[in-house]
C-alpha positions as CSV (number, residue, x, y, z in Angstrom):
1,X,101.3,98.7,234.0
2,X,100.2,100.9,231.0
3,X,96.6,100.8,232.0
4,X,97.3,101.8,235.6
5,X,99.6,104.7,234.5
6,X,97.0,105.9,232.0
7,X,94.4,105.9,234.8
8,X,96.7,107.7,237.3
9,X,97.9,110.3,234.8
10,X,94.4,111.2,233.6
11,X,92.9,114.6,234.2
12,X,89.9,116.0,236.1
13,X,88.3,119.1,234.4
14,X,87.3,122.2,236.2
15,X,83.6,121.6,236.2
16,X,84.0,118.2,237.7
17,X,86.5,119.4,240.3
18,X,83.5,121.4,241.7
19,X,81.5,118.2,241.5
20,X,84.2,116.3,243.4
21,X,84.3,118.9,246.1
22,X,80.5,118.8,246.5
23,X,80.5,115.0,246.6
24,X,83.2,115.1,249.2
25,X,81.3,117.6,251.4
26,X,78.0,115.7,251.0
27,X,79.5,112.3,251.8
28,X,81.4,113.5,254.9
29,X,78.4,115.3,256.3
30,X,76.1,112.4,255.6
31,X,78.5,109.9,257.2
32,X,79.0,112.2,260.2
33,X,75.3,112.4,260.7
34,X,74.8,108.6,260.4
35,X,77.8,108.0,262.7
36,X,76.4,110.4,265.3
37,X,72.9,108.9,265.1
38,X,74.1,105.3,265.5
39,X,76.5,106.2,268.3
40,X,73.8,108.2,270.1
41,X,71.3,105.3,269.7
42,X,73.7,102.7,271.1
43,X,75.5,105.1,273.5
44,X,78.9,104.0,272.3
45,X,81.6,106.3,271.1
46,X,83.4,103.5,269.2
47,X,80.5,103.3,266.7
48,X,80.9,107.0,266.0
49,X,84.7,106.7,265.4
50,X,84.5,103.6,263.3
51,X,81.7,104.8,261.1
52,X,83.4,108.2,260.7
53,X,86.7,106.6,259.7
54,X,84.9,104.2,257.3
55,X,83.0,107.2,255.8
56,X,86.2,109.1,255.4
57,X,87.8,106.2,253.6
58,X,84.8,105.8,251.4
59,X,84.8,109.5,250.5
60,X,88.5,109.3,249.7
61,X,88.0,106.4,247.4
62,X,85.1,108.2,245.7
63,X,86.8,111.5,245.2
64,X,90.6,111.2,245.1
65,X,91.2,109.0,242.0
66,X,90.6,110.7,238.7
67,X,87.5,108.6,237.8
68,X,86.4,108.9,234.1
69,X,83.1,110.5,235.1
70,X,85.2,113.4,236.5
71,X,86.2,114.3,232.9
72,X,82.8,115.0,231.2
73,X,83.8,118.6,230.2
74,X,87.4,118.3,229.1
75,X,89.4,121.5,228.4
76,X,90.7,121.7,224.9
77,X,94.2,122.8,225.7
78,X,94.6,119.7,228.0
79,X,93.3,117.5,225.2
80,X,96.0,118.9,222.9
81,X,98.7,118.3,225.4
82,X,97.4,114.8,226.1
83,X,97.5,114.0,222.4
84,X,101.1,115.3,222.2
85,X,102.2,113.1,225.1
86,X,100.5,110.1,223.6
87,X,101.9,110.6,220.1
88,X,105.4,111.1,221.6
89,X,105.0,107.9,223.6
90,X,104.1,106.0,220.5
91,X,107.1,107.4,218.7
92,X,109.3,106.6,221.7
93,X,107.9,103.1,222.2
94,X,110.8,101.5,220.4
95,X,113.3,103.3,222.5
96,X,112.0,102.1,225.8
97,X,111.3,105.6,227.1
98,X,107.6,105.3,227.5
99,X,105.1,108.2,228.0
100,X,106.2,111.1,230.2
101,X,104.3,111.7,233.3
102,X,103.4,115.3,234.2
103,X,106.3,115.3,236.8
104,X,108.8,114.4,234.1
105,X,107.3,116.9,231.6
106,X,107.6,119.9,234.0
107,X,110.8,118.9,235.8
108,X,112.9,121.1,233.5
109,X,110.9,124.2,234.3
110,X,112.8,126.8,236.3
111,X,111.6,130.0,237.9
112,X,115.1,131.4,237.4
113,X,114.3,131.9,233.7
114,X,111.2,134.0,234.5
115,X,112.9,136.4,237.1
116,X,114.1,139.7,235.8
117,X,117.6,140.5,236.9
118,X,117.9,144.1,238.0
């Protein structure tokens, strides 16, 4: 479970977010063109639909998870925060608390504290 959570809680840096967006656009356009060509060749709309759905699933699998190659240019403030979470998880390991996810870390944040009362 620790390996899966470490993979899910990993980060994508800003440079590679742009790469992920470009990869998504290229894959969707390429699969759309392939689907259209095959559907036109065989004169069957089902081929277009099935190949487009498969291409969308392939694109989602390639872009949505935070793969390690999407973190080639890590931002230093994120690295420091990651280290804090990991050292805290090591100190909490005996207490059964485990490492906080980003949802748990920011769940105490409130906008009420930031609003000026007039």
